[in-house]
DSSP file (Angstrom, degrees, kcal/mol; ACC not computed):
  #  RESIDUE AA STRUCTURE BP1 BP2  ACC     N-H-->O    O-->H-N    N-H-->O    O-->H-N    TCO  KAPPA ALPHA  PHI   PSI    X-CA   Y-CA   Z-CA
    1    1 A M     >        0   0    0      0, 0.0     4,-1.5     0, 0.0     3,-0.0   0.000 360.0 360.0 360.0 -33.6  153.1  130.3  -26.8
    2    2 A L  H  >  +     0   0    0      1,-0.2     4,-1.2     2,-0.2     3,-0.3   0.904 360.0  51.7 -60.3 -40.5  149.8  132.2  -26.9
    3    3 A G  H  > S+     0   0    0      1,-0.2     4,-1.1     2,-0.2    -1,-0.2   0.878 106.8  53.9 -62.9 -37.6  151.5  135.3  -25.7
    4    4 A G  H  > S+     0   0    0      1,-0.2     4,-1.0     2,-0.2    -1,-0.2   0.819 100.6  61.2 -65.9 -31.1  154.1  135.0  -28.4
    5    5 A M  H >X S+     0   0    0     -4,-1.5     4,-0.7    -3,-0.3     3,-0.6   0.899 103.4  48.5 -63.5 -42.5  151.4  134.8  -31.1
    6    6 A S  H >< S+     0   0    0     -4,-1.2     3,-0.5     1,-0.2    -1,-0.2   0.811 104.0  61.4 -70.5 -28.1  150.0  138.3  -30.3
    7    7 A D  H 3< S+     0   0    0     -4,-1.1    -1,-0.2     1,-0.2    -2,-0.2   0.806  99.9  55.3 -66.6 -27.9  153.5  139.7  -30.4
    8    8 A M  H << S+     0   0    0     -4,-1.0    -1,-0.2    -3,-0.6    -2,-0.2   0.737 113.5  40.7 -77.6 -21.8  153.9  138.7  -34.0
    9    9 A N  S << S-     0   0    0     -4,-0.7    -1,-0.3    -3,-0.5    -2,-0.1  -0.677  83.2-163.2-126.3  76.0  150.7  140.6  -35.0
   10   10 A P        -     0   0    0      0, 0.0     2,-0.5     0, 0.0    -3,-0.1  -0.261  19.3-122.0 -63.3 147.5  150.7  143.9  -33.2
   11   11 A V        -     0   0    0     -5,-0.1     2,-0.7     2,-0.0    -2,-0.0  -0.771  16.3-140.3 -91.4 130.2  147.4  145.7  -33.0
   12   12 A N        +     0   0    0     -2,-0.5    -1,-0.0     1,-0.1     0, 0.0  -0.827  22.5 176.8 -93.2 114.6  147.4  149.3  -34.4
   13   13 A L        +     0   0    0     -2,-0.7    -1,-0.1     2,-0.0    -2,-0.0  -0.151  22.0 148.9-110.7  37.5  145.3  151.5  -32.1
   14   14 A T        -     0   0    0      1,-0.1    -2,-0.0     0, 0.0     0, 0.0  -0.290  55.1-120.6 -69.6 159.9  145.8  154.8  -33.8
   15   15 A A        -     0   0    0      1,-0.3    -1,-0.1     2,-0.0    -2,-0.0   0.347  59.6 -95.4 -84.6   5.7  143.0  157.4  -33.7
   16   16 A G  S    S-     0   0    0     83,-0.0    -1,-0.3     3,-0.0     3,-0.1  -0.708  75.5  -4.2 112.8-166.7  142.6  157.6  -37.5
   17   17 A P  S    S-     0   0    0      0, 0.0    82,-0.1     0, 0.0    83,-0.1  -0.207  80.4 -98.6 -61.5 152.3  143.9  159.9  -40.1
   18   18 A P        -     0   0    0      0, 0.0    82,-2.5     0, 0.0     2,-0.4  -0.269  35.4-134.1 -66.0 159.8  146.0  162.9  -39.0
   19   19 A E  B     -a  100   0A   0     80,-0.2     2,-0.5    -3,-0.1    82,-0.2  -0.960  10.7-154.9-120.6 136.2  144.3  166.3  -38.7
   20   20 A T        -     0   0    0     80,-3.0     2,-0.5    -2,-0.4    82,-0.3  -0.931   6.8-171.7-111.1 131.9  145.7  169.6  -40.0
   21   21 A V        -     0   0    0     -2,-0.5    85,-0.1    72,-0.2    80,-0.0  -0.984  22.3-133.2-121.3 118.7  144.7  172.9  -38.5
   22   22 A L        -     0   0    0     -2,-0.5    85,-0.2    83,-0.1     3,-0.1  -0.373  25.9-109.6 -68.3 147.1  145.9  175.9  -40.3
   23   23 A P        -     0   0    0      0, 0.0    -1,-0.1     0, 0.0    70,-0.0  -0.326  48.5 -79.4 -70.5 161.9  147.4  178.7  -38.3
   24   24 A P        -     0   0    0      0, 0.0     3,-0.1     0, 0.0    83,-0.0  -0.223  45.9-112.2 -61.2 150.4  145.5  182.0  -37.9
   25   25 A E        -     0   0    0      1,-0.2     5,-0.1    -3,-0.1    33,-0.0  -0.379  52.1 -74.4 -72.3 160.3  145.5  184.5  -40.7
   26   26 A P    >>  -     0   0    0      0, 0.0     4,-2.0     0, 0.0     3,-0.6  -0.342  41.2-128.8 -57.8 137.0  147.3  187.8  -40.0
   27   27 A A  H 3> S+     0   0    0      1,-0.3     4,-2.3     2,-0.2     5,-0.2   0.872 108.0  54.1 -57.3 -39.3  145.2  190.0  -37.7
   28   28 A D  H 3> S+     0   0    0      1,-0.2     4,-2.1     2,-0.2    -1,-0.3   0.830 106.5  52.2 -68.3 -29.3  145.4  193.0  -40.0
   29   29 A A  H <> S+     0   0    0     -3,-0.6     4,-2.5     2,-0.2    -1,-0.2   0.901 109.1  49.8 -69.4 -40.8  144.1  190.9  -42.9
   30   30 A L  H  X S+     0   0    0     -4,-2.0     4,-2.4     2,-0.2    -2,-0.2   0.911 112.5  46.9 -63.1 -42.7  141.1  189.8  -40.8
   31   31 A V  H  X S+     0   0    0     -4,-2.3     4,-2.4     2,-0.2    -1,-0.2   0.911 111.9  51.0 -65.0 -42.3  140.3  193.4  -39.8
   32   32 A A  H  X S+     0   0    0     -4,-2.1     4,-2.5     2,-0.2    -2,-0.2   0.898 111.1  47.9 -63.6 -40.7  140.7  194.5  -43.5
   33   33 A L  H  X S+     0   0    0     -4,-2.5     4,-2.7     2,-0.2    -2,-0.2   0.926 110.8  50.7 -66.8 -43.4  138.3  191.8  -44.7
   34   34 A E  H  X S+     0   0    0     -4,-2.4     4,-0.8     1,-0.2    -2,-0.2   0.914 112.9  46.8 -59.0 -42.5  135.7  192.6  -42.0
   35   35 A S  H >< S+     0   0    0     -4,-2.4     3,-0.6     1,-0.2     4,-0.4   0.910 111.8  50.5 -65.2 -42.8  135.9  196.3  -43.0
   36   36 A A  H >< S+     0   0    0     -4,-2.5     3,-1.2     1,-0.2    12,-0.2   0.893 108.5  51.8 -63.3 -40.2  135.6  195.4  -46.7
   37   37 A L  H 3< S+     0   0    0     -4,-2.7    -1,-0.2     1,-0.3    -2,-0.2   0.681 104.9  57.9 -71.7 -16.5  132.6  193.2  -46.1
   38   38 A A  T << S+     0   0    0     -4,-0.8    -1,-0.3    -3,-0.6    -2,-0.2   0.512  84.2 108.3 -88.7  -6.3  131.0  196.1  -44.2
   39   39 A E  S <  S-     0   0    0     -3,-1.2     5,-0.1    -4,-0.4    -3,-0.0  -0.235  88.6 -80.3 -63.7 158.0  131.2  198.4  -47.2
   40   40 A P    >>  -     0   0    0      0, 0.0     3,-2.2     0, 0.0     4,-1.3  -0.283  50.1-104.3 -56.6 149.8  128.1  199.3  -49.1
   41   41 A E  H 3> S+     0   0    0      1,-0.3     4,-0.6     2,-0.2     3,-0.4   0.828 119.6  54.1 -49.4 -41.9  127.0  196.6  -51.5
   42   42 A G  H 34 S+     0   0    0      1,-0.2    -1,-0.3     2,-0.1     4,-0.2   0.697 116.4  37.9 -68.7 -18.9  128.2  198.4  -54.6
   43   43 A D  H <> S+     0   0    0     -3,-2.2     4,-2.0     2,-0.1    -1,-0.2   0.531  93.4  88.4-105.7 -10.8  131.7  198.9  -53.1
   44   44 A R  H  X S+     0   0    0     -4,-1.3     4,-2.6    -3,-0.4     5,-0.2   0.891  84.4  51.0 -61.9 -46.6  132.1  195.5  -51.4
   45   45 A R  H  X S+     0   0    0     -4,-0.6     4,-2.2     1,-0.2    -1,-0.2   0.923 112.7  46.0 -60.9 -45.9  133.5  193.4  -54.2
   46   46 A A  H  > S+     0   0    0     -4,-0.2     4,-1.9     2,-0.2    -1,-0.2   0.882 111.7  52.8 -64.9 -37.6  136.3  196.0  -55.0
   47   47 A A  H  X S+     0   0    0     -4,-2.0     4,-1.6     2,-0.2    -2,-0.2   0.913 110.3  46.5 -65.2 -42.2  137.1  196.4  -51.3
   48   48 A V  H  X S+     0   0    0     -4,-2.6     4,-2.3   -12,-0.2     5,-0.2   0.878 108.2  58.0 -66.7 -36.2  137.5  192.6  -50.9
   49   49 A G  H  X S+     0   0    0     -4,-2.2     4,-1.6    -5,-0.2    -2,-0.2   0.892 104.6  50.4 -58.7 -40.3  139.6  192.6  -54.1
   50   50 A R  H  X S+     0   0    0     -4,-1.9     4,-1.8     2,-0.2    -1,-0.2   0.875 107.7  54.6 -65.5 -36.3  142.0  195.1  -52.5
   51   51 A V  H  X S+     0   0    0     -4,-1.6     4,-2.2     1,-0.2    -2,-0.2   0.950 109.0  45.8 -62.5 -49.1  142.3  192.8  -49.4
   52   52 A V  H  < S+     0   0    0     -4,-2.3    -1,-0.2     1,-0.2    -2,-0.2   0.802 110.4  54.7 -69.0 -25.5  143.3  189.8  -51.5
   53   53 A C  H  < S+     0   0    0     -4,-1.6    -1,-0.2    -5,-0.2    -2,-0.2   0.862 112.3  43.4 -70.9 -33.9  145.8  191.9  -53.4
   54   54 A N  H  < S+     0   0    0     -4,-1.8    -2,-0.2     1,-0.3    -1,-0.2   0.800 130.3  25.8 -78.7 -29.3  147.4  193.0  -50.1
   55   55 A W  S >< S+     0   0    0     -4,-2.2     3,-2.1    -5,-0.2    -1,-0.3  -0.683  71.2 176.2-132.3  77.8  147.3  189.4  -48.7
   56   56 A P  T 3  S+     0   0    0      0, 0.0    -4,-0.1     0, 0.0    -1,-0.1   0.589  80.0  51.8 -67.3  -9.9  147.3  187.0  -51.6
   57   57 A T  T 3  S+     0   0    0     28,-0.0     2,-0.9    29,-0.0    32,-0.1   0.301  76.4 121.2-103.6   9.8  147.5  183.9  -49.5
   58   58 A F    <>  -     0   0    0     -3,-2.1     4,-1.7    -6,-0.2     3,-0.3  -0.628  45.0-167.8 -79.1 101.9  144.4  184.9  -47.3
   59   59 A L  H  > S+     0   0    0     -2,-0.9     4,-2.3     1,-0.2     5,-0.2   0.871  83.0  51.3 -66.3 -41.9  142.0  182.1  -47.9
   60   60 A A  H  > S+     0   0    0      1,-0.2     4,-2.3     2,-0.2    -1,-0.2   0.837 107.6  56.8 -64.6 -30.4  138.9  183.7  -46.4
   61   61 A G  H  > S+     0   0    0     -3,-0.3     4,-2.3     2,-0.2    -2,-0.2   0.927 108.2  45.2 -64.4 -44.8  139.6  186.6  -48.6
   62   62 A W  H  X S+     0   0    0     -4,-1.7     4,-2.2     2,-0.2    -2,-0.2   0.893 112.5  51.1 -67.3 -39.3  139.5  184.5  -51.8
   63   63 A A  H  X S+     0   0    0     -4,-2.3     4,-2.1     1,-0.2    -1,-0.2   0.917 111.8  47.7 -63.6 -40.9  136.4  182.6  -50.6
   64   64 A S  H  X S+     0   0    0     -4,-2.3     4,-1.8     2,-0.2    -2,-0.2   0.881 108.1  55.3 -66.0 -37.6  134.7  186.0  -50.0
   65   65 A M  H  < S+     0   0    0     -4,-2.3     4,-0.4     1,-0.2    -1,-0.2   0.912 108.8  48.1 -60.7 -42.1  135.8  187.2  -53.4
   66   66 A G  H >< S+     0   0    0     -4,-2.2     3,-0.9     1,-0.2    -2,-0.2   0.898 109.1  53.2 -63.6 -40.6  134.1  184.1  -54.9
   67   67 A D  H 3< S+     0   0    0     -4,-2.1    -1,-0.2     1,-0.2    -2,-0.2   0.831 115.1  41.0 -62.5 -32.3  131.0  184.8  -52.9
   68   68 A L  T 3< S+     0   0    0     -4,-1.8    -1,-0.2    -5,-0.1    -2,-0.2   0.368  85.3 137.0 -98.6   3.7  130.9  188.4  -54.2
   69   69 A A    <   -     0   0    0     -3,-0.9    -3,-0.1    -4,-0.4     3,-0.1  -0.071  55.9-134.6 -57.1 151.4  131.8  187.7  -57.9
   70   70 A S  S    S+     0   0    0      1,-0.1     2,-0.3   -25,-0.0    -1,-0.1   0.662  82.7   2.8 -82.3 -16.7  130.0  189.4  -60.6
   71   71 A D  S  > S-     0   0    0      1,-0.1     4,-2.2     0, 0.0     5,-0.2  -0.950  83.1 -90.5-158.0 175.4  129.6  186.3  -62.7
   72   72 A Q  H  > S+     0   0    0     -2,-0.3     4,-2.9     1,-0.2     5,-0.2   0.875 119.8  53.2 -63.1 -39.8  130.2  182.5  -62.7
   73   73 A A  H  > S+     0   0    0      1,-0.2     4,-2.3     2,-0.2    -1,-0.2   0.922 111.2  45.8 -64.5 -43.0  133.7  182.8  -64.4
   74   74 A E  H  > S+     0   0    0      2,-0.2     4,-2.4     1,-0.2    -1,-0.2   0.910 114.7  48.0 -65.9 -41.9  134.9  185.3  -61.8
   75   75 A A  H  X S+     0   0    0     -4,-2.2     4,-2.8     2,-0.2     5,-0.3   0.938 111.3  50.3 -63.2 -47.1  133.5  183.2  -58.9
   76   76 A Y  H  X S+     0   0    0     -4,-2.9     4,-2.4     1,-0.2    -2,-0.2   0.919 112.0  48.4 -57.0 -45.8  135.1  180.0  -60.3
   77   77 A A  H  X S+     0   0    0     -4,-2.3     4,-2.4    -5,-0.2    -1,-0.2   0.920 112.3  47.3 -63.8 -44.7  138.4  181.7  -60.7
   78   78 A A  H  X S+     0   0    0     -4,-2.4     4,-2.5     1,-0.2    -2,-0.2   0.930 113.5  47.4 -64.8 -45.1  138.4  183.2  -57.1
   79   79 A Y  H  X S+     0   0    0     -4,-2.8     4,-2.5     1,-0.2    -1,-0.2   0.896 111.4  51.9 -62.7 -38.7  137.4  179.9  -55.5
   80   80 A R  H  X S+     0   0    0     -4,-2.4     4,-2.7    -5,-0.3     5,-0.2   0.901 109.1  49.7 -66.3 -39.7  140.0  178.0  -57.5
   81   81 A V  H  X S+     0   0    0     -4,-2.4     4,-3.0     2,-0.2     5,-0.3   0.943 112.4  48.1 -61.3 -46.3  142.7  180.5  -56.4
   82   82 A G  H  X S+     0   0    0     -4,-2.5     4,-2.1     1,-0.2    -2,-0.2   0.894 111.8  50.3 -61.0 -39.8  141.6  180.0  -52.8
   83   83 A Y  H  X S+     0   0    0     -4,-2.5     4,-2.3    31,-0.2    -2,-0.2   0.942 114.4  42.5 -63.0 -49.1  141.6  176.3  -53.2
   84   84 A H  H  X S+     0   0    0     -4,-2.7     4,-2.1     2,-0.2    -2,-0.2   0.897 114.5  50.0 -69.4 -39.4  145.1  176.1  -54.6
   85   85 A R  H  X S+     0   0    0     -4,-3.0     4,-2.4    -5,-0.2    -1,-0.2   0.887 110.6  53.1 -62.0 -36.9  146.5  178.7  -52.1
   86   86 A G  H  X S+     0   0    0     -4,-2.1     4,-3.0    -5,-0.3    -2,-0.2   0.907 105.4  51.6 -65.1 -42.8  144.8  176.5  -49.5
   87   87 A L  H  X S+     0   0    0     -4,-2.3     4,-2.4     2,-0.2    -1,-0.2   0.919 110.6  50.2 -59.6 -41.8  146.6  173.3  -50.7
   88   88 A D  H  X S+     0   0    0     -4,-2.1     4,-2.2     1,-0.2    -2,-0.2   0.939 112.5  46.3 -59.3 -47.4  149.9  175.2  -50.5
   89   89 A R  H  X S+     0   0    0     -4,-2.4     4,-0.9     1,-0.2    -2,-0.2   0.889 110.9  52.4 -65.3 -39.7  149.2  176.4  -47.0
   90   90 A L  H ><>S+     0   0    0     -4,-3.0     5,-2.4     1,-0.2     3,-0.8   0.939 110.2  48.0 -61.1 -46.3  148.1  172.9  -45.9
   91   91 A R  H ><5S+     0   0    0     -4,-2.4     3,-1.6     1,-0.3    -2,-0.2   0.891 108.0  55.3 -62.3 -39.2  151.3  171.4  -47.2
   92   92 A Q  H 3<5S+     0   0    0     -4,-2.2    -1,-0.3     1,-0.3    -2,-0.2   0.724 108.4  51.3 -64.4 -19.8  153.3  174.1  -45.5
   93   93 A N  T <<5S-     0   0    0     -4,-0.9    -1,-0.3    -3,-0.8   -72,-0.2   0.061 131.0 -86.1-110.1  24.0  151.6  173.0  -42.2
   94   94 A G  T < 5S+     0   0    0     -3,-1.6     2,-0.2     1,-0.3    -3,-0.2   0.343  77.1 142.5  99.1  -6.1  152.3  169.3  -42.4
   95   95 A W      < -     0   0    0     -5,-2.4    -1,-0.3    -6,-0.2     4,-0.1  -0.523  29.4-168.3 -70.7 133.6  149.4  168.0  -44.5
   96   96 A R        -     0   0    0      2,-0.7    -1,-0.1    -2,-0.2     3,-0.1  -0.051  60.0 -75.0-116.7  30.8  150.6  165.2  -46.8
   97   97 A G  S    S+     0   0    0      1,-0.2     2,-0.3   -10,-0.1    -2,-0.1   0.383 113.0  55.1  95.9  -4.9  147.7  164.8  -49.2
   98   98 A S        +     0   0    0      2,-0.1    -2,-0.7    43,-0.0    -1,-0.2  -0.979  67.2  71.2-152.8 163.1  145.4  162.9  -46.8
   99   99 A G  S    S-     0   0    0     -2,-0.3   -80,-0.2    41,-0.1     2,-0.1  -0.427  78.8 -46.3 112.9 169.4  143.9  163.4  -43.4
  100  100 A Y  B     +a   19   0A   0    -82,-2.5   -80,-3.0    -2,-0.2     2,-0.3  -0.435  33.1 177.8 -80.3 145.3  141.3  165.7  -41.8
  101  101 A V        -     0   0    0     40,-2.2     2,-0.2   -82,-0.2   -80,-0.1  -0.787  31.4-159.7-137.7  89.8  140.9  169.4  -42.4
  102  102 A R    >   -     0   0    0    -82,-0.3     3,-1.3    -2,-0.3     6,-0.3  -0.467  27.7-138.1 -91.1 146.0  137.8  170.0  -40.3
  103  103 A W  T 3  S+     0   0    0      1,-0.2     6,-0.2    -2,-0.2     5,-0.1   0.779  96.1  77.9 -63.1 -30.1  135.3  172.9  -40.4
  104  104 A Q  T 3  S+     0   0    0      4,-0.1     2,-0.7     1,-0.1    -1,-0.2   0.717  81.1  76.9 -58.3 -20.0  135.2  173.0  -36.6
  105  105 A H  S X> S-     0   0    0     -3,-1.3     3,-2.4     1,-0.2     4,-0.6  -0.842  77.5-149.3 -94.7 113.0  138.5  174.9  -36.7
  106  106 A E  G >4 S+     0   0    0     -2,-0.7     3,-1.2     1,-0.3     4,-0.4   0.820  94.2  61.0 -49.5 -38.0  137.8  178.5  -37.7
  107  107 A T  G 34 S+     0   0    0      1,-0.3    -1,-0.3   -85,-0.2     4,-0.3   0.658 101.3  53.3 -71.1 -14.6  141.2  178.7  -39.4
  108  108 A N  G <> S+     0   0    0     -3,-2.4     4,-2.1    -6,-0.3     3,-0.3   0.585  86.6  86.2 -89.0 -12.0  140.4  176.0  -41.8
  109  109 A R  H <X S+     0   0    0     -3,-1.2     4,-2.9    -4,-0.6     5,-0.2   0.815  79.5  58.1 -67.3 -34.3  137.1  177.6  -43.0
  110  110 A G  H  > S+     0   0    0     -4,-0.4     4,-2.1     2,-0.2    -1,-0.2   0.938 111.1  43.8 -59.8 -45.6  138.6  179.8  -45.7
  111  111 A F  H  > S+     0   0    0     -4,-0.3     4,-2.5    -3,-0.3    -2,-0.2   0.943 115.4  47.2 -63.1 -48.3  140.0  176.8  -47.5
  112  112 A L  H  X S+     0   0    0     -4,-2.1     4,-2.6     1,-0.2    -2,-0.2   0.865 111.0  52.1 -65.3 -35.6  136.9  174.7  -47.1
  113  113 A R  H  X S+     0   0    0     -4,-2.9     4,-2.5     2,-0.2    -1,-0.2   0.907 110.4  48.8 -64.0 -41.6  134.7  177.6  -48.2
  114  114 A A  H  X S+     0   0    0     -4,-2.1     4,-2.5    -5,-0.2   -31,-0.2   0.921 113.0  47.0 -64.7 -43.4  136.8  178.0  -51.4
  115  115 A L  H  X S+     0   0    0     -4,-2.5     4,-2.3     2,-0.2    -2,-0.2   0.913 113.5  47.9 -64.8 -42.9  136.6  174.2  -52.1
  116  116 A A  H  X S+     0   0    0     -4,-2.6     4,-2.4     2,-0.2    -2,-0.2   0.888 112.0  50.4 -65.3 -38.7  132.9  174.2  -51.5
  117  117 A G  H  X S+     0   0    0     -4,-2.5     4,-2.8     2,-0.2     5,-0.2   0.909 109.8  50.2 -64.5 -41.6  132.5  177.2  -53.8
  118  118 A L  H  X S+     0   0    0     -4,-2.5     4,-2.6     2,-0.2    -2,-0.2   0.906 110.5  50.4 -61.9 -41.9  134.6  175.5  -56.5
  119  119 A Q  H  X S+     0   0    0     -4,-2.3     4,-1.9     2,-0.2    -2,-0.2   0.928 112.6  46.3 -60.7 -46.0  132.4  172.4  -56.1
  120  120 A R  H  X S+     0   0    0     -4,-2.4     4,-2.2     2,-0.2    -2,-0.2   0.920 114.8  45.8 -64.8 -45.3  129.2  174.5  -56.5
  121  121 A L  H  X S+     0   0    0     -4,-2.8     4,-2.2     2,-0.2     6,-0.2   0.885 109.5  55.0 -67.8 -38.1  130.4  176.5  -59.5
  122  122 A A  H  <>S+     0   0    0     -4,-2.6     5,-2.9    -5,-0.2     4,-0.3   0.922 110.5  46.7 -59.5 -42.6  131.8  173.4  -61.2
  123  123 A A  H ><5S+     0   0    0     -4,-1.9     3,-1.1     3,-0.2    -2,-0.2   0.912 110.6  53.2 -64.4 -42.1  128.3  171.9  -60.9
  124  124 A E  H 3<5S+     0   0    0     -4,-2.2    -2,-0.2     1,-0.2    -1,-0.2   0.855 111.6  44.3 -62.8 -35.9  126.6  175.1  -62.1
  125  125 A I  T 3<5S-     0   0    0     -4,-2.2    -1,-0.2    -5,-0.1    -2,-0.2   0.374 120.6-104.6 -94.1   6.2  128.8  175.3  -65.3
  126  126 A G  T < 5S+     0   0    0     -3,-1.1     2,-1.5    -4,-0.3     3,-0.2   0.663  75.6 137.6  85.8  16.6  128.4  171.6  -66.1
  127  127 A E     >< +     0   0    0     -5,-2.9     4,-2.4    -6,-0.2     3,-0.3  -0.554  22.7 166.7 -92.4  70.5  131.8  170.4  -65.0
  128  128 A A  H  >  +     0   0    0     -2,-1.5     4,-2.7     1,-0.2     5,-0.2   0.844  67.3  54.2 -59.7 -41.3  130.4  167.4  -63.3
  129  129 A E  H  > S+     0   0    0     -3,-0.2     4,-2.3     1,-0.2    -1,-0.2   0.915 112.1  44.4 -62.2 -43.1  133.6  165.5  -62.9
  130  130 A E  H  > S+     0   0    0     -3,-0.3     4,-2.7     2,-0.2     5,-0.2   0.907 112.7  52.0 -67.3 -41.7  135.2  168.4  -61.1
  131  131 A A  H  X S+     0   0    0     -4,-2.4     4,-2.3     1,-0.2    -2,-0.2   0.921 112.2  46.0 -60.6 -44.0  132.1  169.0  -59.0
  132  132 A D  H  X S+     0   0    0     -4,-2.7     4,-2.5     2,-0.2    -1,-0.2   0.903 111.9  51.2 -65.2 -41.8  132.1  165.3  -57.9
  133  133 A R  H  X S+     0   0    0     -4,-2.3     4,-2.4    -5,-0.2    -2,-0.2   0.924 112.2  46.4 -62.1 -44.8  135.8  165.3  -57.2
  134  134 A C  H  X S+     0   0    0     -4,-2.7     4,-2.6     2,-0.2    -2,-0.2   0.905 111.7  50.8 -65.1 -41.9  135.4  168.4  -55.0
  135  135 A A  H  X S+     0   0    0     -4,-2.3     4,-1.7    -5,-0.2    -2,-0.2   0.915 112.6  46.8 -62.2 -42.7  132.4  166.9  -53.2
  136  136 A H  H  X S+     0   0    0     -4,-2.5     4,-1.8     2,-0.2    -2,-0.2   0.907 111.5  51.4 -64.1 -42.7  134.3  163.7  -52.5
  137  137 A F  H  X S+     0   0    0     -4,-2.4     4,-2.6     1,-0.2     5,-0.2   0.903 106.5  54.1 -63.0 -42.3  137.3  165.7  -51.3
  138  138 A L  H  X S+     0   0    0     -4,-2.6     4,-2.3     1,-0.2    -1,-0.2   0.908 109.3  48.5 -58.2 -42.1  135.2  167.7  -48.9
  139  139 A M  H  < S+     0   0    0     -4,-1.7    -1,-0.2     1,-0.2    -2,-0.2   0.834 111.1  50.3 -68.7 -32.6  133.9  164.5  -47.3
  140  140 A Q  H  < S+     0   0    0     -4,-1.8    -2,-0.2     1,-0.2    -1,-0.2   0.900 113.2  46.1 -69.6 -40.0  137.4  163.1  -47.0
  141  141 A L  H  < S+     0   0    0     -4,-2.6   -40,-2.2     1,-0.3    -2,-0.2   0.872 134.0  11.8 -71.1 -37.6  138.6  166.3  -45.3
  142  142 A D    ><  -     0   0    0     -4,-2.3     3,-2.6    -5,-0.2    -1,-0.3  -0.799  63.4-163.7-144.6  97.6  135.6  166.5  -42.9
  143  143 A P  T 3  S+     0   0    0      0, 0.0    -4,-0.1     0, 0.0    -3,-0.1   0.635  91.4  61.6 -59.4 -13.1  133.4  163.5  -42.7
  144  144 A T  T 3  S+     0   0    0     -5,-0.0    -5,-0.1     0, 0.0     4,-0.0   0.349  89.1 169.3 -92.4   6.8  130.7  165.7  -41.0
  145  145 A W    <   +     0   0    0     -3,-2.6     3,-0.0    -7,-0.2   -43,-0.0  -0.346  45.5  52.9 -62.0 141.0  130.5  167.9  -44.1
  146  146 A P  S    S-     0   0    0      0, 0.0    -7,-0.0     0, 0.0     2,-0.0   0.555  90.1-127.5 -83.0 156.3  128.4  170.0  -44.8
  147  147 A P        -     0   0    0      0, 0.0    -2,-0.1     0, 0.0     0, 0.0  -0.293   3.3-135.5 -68.7 152.7  128.7  172.1  -41.6
  148  148 A A              0   0    0      1,-0.2    -3,-0.0    -4,-0.0     0, 0.0   0.775 360.0 360.0 -76.9 -27.0  125.6  172.9  -39.6
  149  149 A D              0   0    0      0, 0.0    -1,-0.2     0, 0.0     0, 0.0   0.443 360.0 360.0-100.5 360.0  126.6  176.5  -39.2
């Protein structure tokens, strides 16, 4: 009878939430972004802008656009585009609204950079609820957040 008791209450030994790893960005987009970021400082923002216009779903491009923005509104907008494009890409790759999206995977970093940028800009402009939501989401996606590198 003891053996039958354990059969009625199976033990779930799963490894935790599922993990999503985004596929690599197009090689030509990566080369274009690297080239744009190597431009002289005064030309860099416009060069990255051309990259995101040519590859509008390129998450690292949007995060870089936010990093190079001329003001808070432009940065907030670029990070928000990267965040929303990232959610779209995550869903296309099997993410169902929960589970890990870890920094350790290079291909996830554009999305996480955009989300972290959105969190930072929301805090800077006094949008505390959004900043808190983004900070919480980052910790859900990668419990080791923030990255050491």
